[in-house]
C-alpha positions as CSV (number, residue, x, y, z in Angstrom):
1,P,0.0,0.0,0.0
2,Y,1.0,3.6,-0.6
3,R,-0.3,7.1,-0.1
4,S,-0.6,9.5,-3.0
5,H,-0.2,13.2,-2.5
6,P,-1.2,15.0,-5.7
7,I,0.8,18.1,-6.6
8,D,-0.5,20.6,-9.2
9,L,1.7,21.9,-12.0
10,I,0.7,25.1,-13.7
11,E,-1.1,23.3,-16.5
12,T,-3.3,21.5,-14.0
13,G,-4.0,24.4,-11.8
14,C,-1.1,26.3,-10.1
15,Y,2.6,26.2,-9.4
16,E,2.2,24.0,-6.3
17,N,5.6,22.5,-7.2
18,I,7.4,25.7,-6.1
19,R,5.7,25.8,-2.7
20,P,7.1,24.5,0.7
21,R,4.9,21.4,0.7
22,L,6.9,19.9,-2.1
23,L,10.2,21.7,-1.8
24,S,10.6,20.3,1.7
25,V,10.7,16.9,0.1
26,N,12.4,17.7,-3.2
27,P,14.3,21.1,-3.3
28,G,14.5,20.7,-7.1
29,G,10.7,21.0,-7.3
30,T,10.2,18.2,-9.7
31,V,7.5,15.5,-9.6
32,P,6.9,12.7,-9.1
33,V,8.8,12.0,-5.9
34,L,8.8,8.6,-4.2
35,V,9.4,8.7,-0.4
36,H,10.0,5.3,1.3
37,R,10.9,5.1,5.0
38,G,12.0,8.8,4.8
39,H,14.2,8.3,1.8
40,P,13.3,10.4,-1.3
41,I,13.9,9.2,-4.9
42,Y,13.5,12.0,-7.4
43,E,13.9,10.5,-10.9
44,S,11.0,8.4,-12.4
45,H,13.3,5.7,-13.8
46,E,15.0,5.3,-10.5
47,Q,11.6,5.2,-8.7
48,I,10.4,2.2,-10.7
49,R,13.7,0.4,-10.1
50,Y,13.5,1.1,-6.4
51,A,9.8,0.0,-6.2
52,A,10.7,-3.3,-8.0
53,Q,13.6,-3.9,-5.6
54,H,11.5,-3.3,-2.5
55,A,8.2,-4.9,-3.7
56,P,6.6,-7.2,-1.1
57,A,7.2,-10.9,-1.3
58,G,5.0,-12.6,-3.8
59,S,4.7,-9.6,-6.1
60,P,5.2,-10.2,-9.8
61,G,8.9,-9.9,-10.8
62,L,9.6,-7.1,-13.1
63,V,13.4,-7.5,-13.4
64,P,14.8,-10.6,-15.3
65,E,17.3,-12.7,-13.6
66,D,19.4,-13.2,-16.7
67,P,22.1,-10.5,-16.7
68,A,22.0,-10.0,-20.5
69,L,18.2,-9.5,-20.4
70,R,18.7,-7.1,-17.4
71,R,21.1,-5.0,-19.4
72,E,18.7,-5.0,-22.3
73,M,15.9,-3.9,-20.0
74,E,18.1,-1.1,-18.6
75,A,18.9,0.2,-22.1
76,W,15.2,0.4,-22.9
77,I,14.4,2.2,-19.6
78,D,17.1,4.7,-20.5
79,R,15.7,5.2,-23.9
80,S,12.3,6.1,-22.4
81,S,13.7,8.4,-19.7
82,I,14.0,12.2,-19.6
83,T,17.6,13.6,-19.3
84,E,18.8,17.1,-18.7
85,D,17.6,19.7,-21.2
86,P,15.2,17.3,-23.1
87,I,14.2,19.8,-25.8
88,E,17.8,19.9,-27.1
89,H,18.4,16.2,-26.8
90,G,15.3,14.5,-28.2
91,D,17.6,12.2,-30.2
92,V,18.9,10.6,-27.0
93,S,15.6,9.2,-25.8
94,A,11.9,9.0,-26.5
95,G,11.4,10.6,-23.1
96,N,13.3,13.7,-24.3
97,A,11.1,13.9,-27.4
98,V,7.9,14.0,-25.4
99,P,8.0,17.6,-24.0
100,G,8.1,19.0,-27.5
101,L,5.2,16.8,-28.6
102,T,3.1,18.0,-25.7
103,L,3.3,21.7,-26.5
104,P,-0.2,21.6,-28.2
105,L,-1.6,19.9,-25.0
106,F,-0.1,22.6,-22.8
107,A,-1.6,25.3,-25.1
108,T,-5.1,23.9,-24.6
109,M,-4.8,23.0,-20.9
110,I,-3.5,26.5,-20.1
111,E,-6.8,28.0,-21.4
112,K,-8.4,27.1,-18.1
113,I,-5.6,28.7,-15.9
114,P,-5.8,32.4,-14.9
115,V,-3.0,34.6,-16.0
116,W,-2.1,35.6,-12.5
117,R,-1.3,31.9,-11.7
118,I,1.2,31.9,-14.5
119,L,2.7,35.2,-13.3
120,E,3.4,33.6,-10.0
121,G,5.9,31.4,-11.9
122,L,7.7,34.5,-13.3
123,L,8.3,35.6,-9.7
124,F,9.2,32.3,-8.0
125,H,9.9,29.5,-10.5
126,F,13.6,28.5,-10.7
127,D,13.4,28.1,-14.5
128,K,11.8,31.3,-15.9
129,R,11.6,29.8,-19.4
130,R,8.6,27.7,-18.3
131,P,6.3,30.5,-17.1
132,V,7.3,32.6,-20.2
133,L,6.4,29.6,-22.4
134,F,3.0,29.1,-20.7
135,L,2.2,32.8,-20.8
136,A,2.9,32.8,-24.6
137,L,0.7,29.7,-24.9
138,K,-2.1,31.3,-22.9
139,L,-2.0,34.5,-24.9
140,R,-1.8,32.9,-28.4
141,G,-3.8,29.8,-28.0
142,I,-3.8,26.6,-30.0
143,E,-5.4,28.2,-33.0
144,K,-2.4,30.5,-33.4
145,F,0.3,27.9,-32.7
146,A,2.0,28.7,-36.0
147,G,3.0,32.1,-34.6
148,L,4.5,30.8,-31.3
149,G,8.1,31.5,-32.1
150,P,10.2,28.3,-32.1
151,A,7.4,26.1,-30.9
152,P,6.4,24.8,-34.3
153,R,10.1,23.9,-35.1
154,V,10.5,22.2,-31.7
155,L,7.3,20.2,-32.4
156,A,8.4,19.1,-35.9
157,R,11.9,18.1,-34.6
158,S,10.4,16.2,-31.7
159,R,8.0,14.4,-34.1
160,D,10.9,13.3,-36.3
161,Q,12.9,12.1,-33.2
162,M,10.0,10.1,-31.8
163,R,9.6,8.3,-35.1
164,V,13.2,7.2,-34.9
165,H,12.7,5.9,-31.3
166,L,9.5,4.1,-32.3
167,D,11.3,2.6,-35.3
168,A,13.8,1.1,-32.9
169,L,11.0,-0.2,-30.7
170,E,9.3,-1.7,-33.7
171,A,12.5,-3.5,-34.6
172,Q,12.9,-4.8,-31.0
173,L,9.3,-6.2,-30.9
174,A,9.9,-7.8,-34.3
175,G,13.1,-9.4,-33.1
176,T,11.8,-10.8,-29.8
177,G,8.4,-11.7,-31.2
178,G,6.7,-9.9,-28.3
179,P,4.4,-9.5,-26.7
180,W,6.7,-7.4,-24.5
181,I,10.0,-5.6,-25.1
182,L,12.0,-8.5,-23.7
183,G,9.7,-11.1,-25.3
184,D,7.5,-13.1,-23.0
185,F,8.8,-11.3,-19.8
186,F,6.9,-8.1,-18.8
187,S,9.5,-5.9,-17.3
188,L,10.3,-2.4,-16.0
189,A,11.1,-1.5,-19.7
190,D,7.4,-2.0,-20.5
191,V,6.4,0.1,-17.5
192,S,8.6,2.9,-18.6
193,W,7.4,2.8,-22.3
194,L,3.8,2.8,-21.2
195,V,4.3,6.4,-20.1
196,I,5.6,7.4,-23.6
197,F,2.5,6.0,-25.3
198,E,0.2,7.5,-22.7
199,R,1.7,11.0,-23.3
200,L,1.1,10.5,-27.0
201,R,-2.5,9.6,-26.3
202,Q,-3.0,12.7,-24.0
203,A,-1.6,14.9,-26.8
204,D,-3.9,13.4,-29.4
205,A,-0.8,12.3,-31.3
206,E,-1.3,8.5,-31.4
207,A,-2.5,8.6,-35.0
208,I,0.7,10.5,-36.1
209,F,2.9,7.5,-35.1
210,L,0.5,4.5,-35.0
211,G,-2.2,5.3,-37.6
212,D,-2.3,4.2,-41.3
213,D,-0.3,1.1,-40.5
214,R,2.6,3.0,-39.1
215,H,4.5,1.0,-36.5
216,P,1.9,-1.9,-36.4
217,L,3.8,-3.8,-33.8
218,C,4.0,-0.8,-31.6
219,H,0.3,-0.2,-32.2
220,A,-0.5,-3.7,-31.0
221,Y,1.9,-3.4,-28.1
222,W,0.2,-0.2,-26.9
223,G,-3.1,-2.0,-27.1
224,R,-1.8,-4.8,-24.8
225,L,-0.4,-2.2,-22.4
226,K,-3.8,-0.5,-22.2
227,A,-5.6,-3.8,-21.6
228,R,-3.7,-4.5,-18.4
229,D,-5.6,-3.9,-15.2
230,A,-2.7,-1.9,-13.8
231,Y,-3.2,0.7,-16.6
232,R,-6.7,1.3,-15.6
233,R,-5.9,1.5,-11.8
234,A,-2.7,3.5,-12.1
235,I,-3.5,5.8,-15.1
236,L,-7.2,6.1,-16.1
237,E,-8.6,6.2,-12.5
238,H,-6.3,9.1,-11.7
239,D,-6.5,11.0,-15.0
240,H,-6.7,14.8,-14.5
241,P,-9.9,16.4,-16.1
242,L,-7.8,19.2,-17.6
243,I,-5.7,16.6,-19.5
244,E,-8.9,15.2,-21.1
245,Y,-10.1,18.7,-21.8
246,G,-6.9,19.6,-23.5
247,R,-6.9,16.4,-25.6
248,R,-10.4,17.1,-26.8
249,R,-9.6,20.7,-27.6
250,I,-6.6,19.7,-29.8
251,A,-8.9,17.2,-31.7
252,E,-11.6,19.9,-32.2
253,A,-9.1,22.5,-33.3
254,K,-7.5,20.2,-35.8
255,A,-10.9,19.2,-37.1
256,A,-11.9,22.8,-37.7
257,D,-8.6,23.9,-39.4
258,A,-6.9,21.7,-41.9
259,G,-3.8,24.0,-41.9
260,L,-3.5,23.6,-38.1
261,R,-3.9,19.8,-38.5
262,G,-1.1,19.8,-41.0
263,L,1.1,21.9,-38.7
264,L,0.5,19.7,-35.6
265,E,0.7,16.4,-37.4
266,G,3.3,17.1,-40.0
267,R,1.1,16.2,-42.9
């Protein structure tokens, strides 16, 4: 059992991540944070490793015993993780390509956030680029995404980089025969890649990478991940309403403007 303590980011309501409640646990202000017996773990990929290592007896094993498979699992975890300055290093990992792809989602979610909430970030956020970005997204909106400075270029570059990462995953699934990244063994690699596909779903970007018979093995793999009960319990049952609002707004905006659809989807 565990206790969850939701923390808002600006796109879900306010800059709760720069307030003492979180900073007392993680001075860096990043989420999620895992705290176990007073010990904080800050990075998501380290959190899943730690959770697997400290899982109660009888829990399903998520780390293979074979050293070669374990090294392979670690490589795929790394390829899904976010590293420092992800926007500039989307070629390193799929995790780094995700922030650029979610710019349209931020543009729609921020519609519901008052400007004064964003201005709080200009005063107190440790990285002023983020509140400046969200203020620009708030003032311009999804319909004027083309005029958002470097944002369209970042989106296009991130899209190309994600395709390369999914090409690699497609080849891996073909090589192992699936159903999972390591073959028959469901591992932490699959847990980490579920997050990548979920972010694509939230940003209404699944069809860009998985539609029209693109990456068919990845498409089927994502379907298997969504069919797991853990996906429902850990993701769907905790989905933030603003994320679903943002996803719907992207779809509506693209349906109303073919030019915007072409810009956002690269078609």
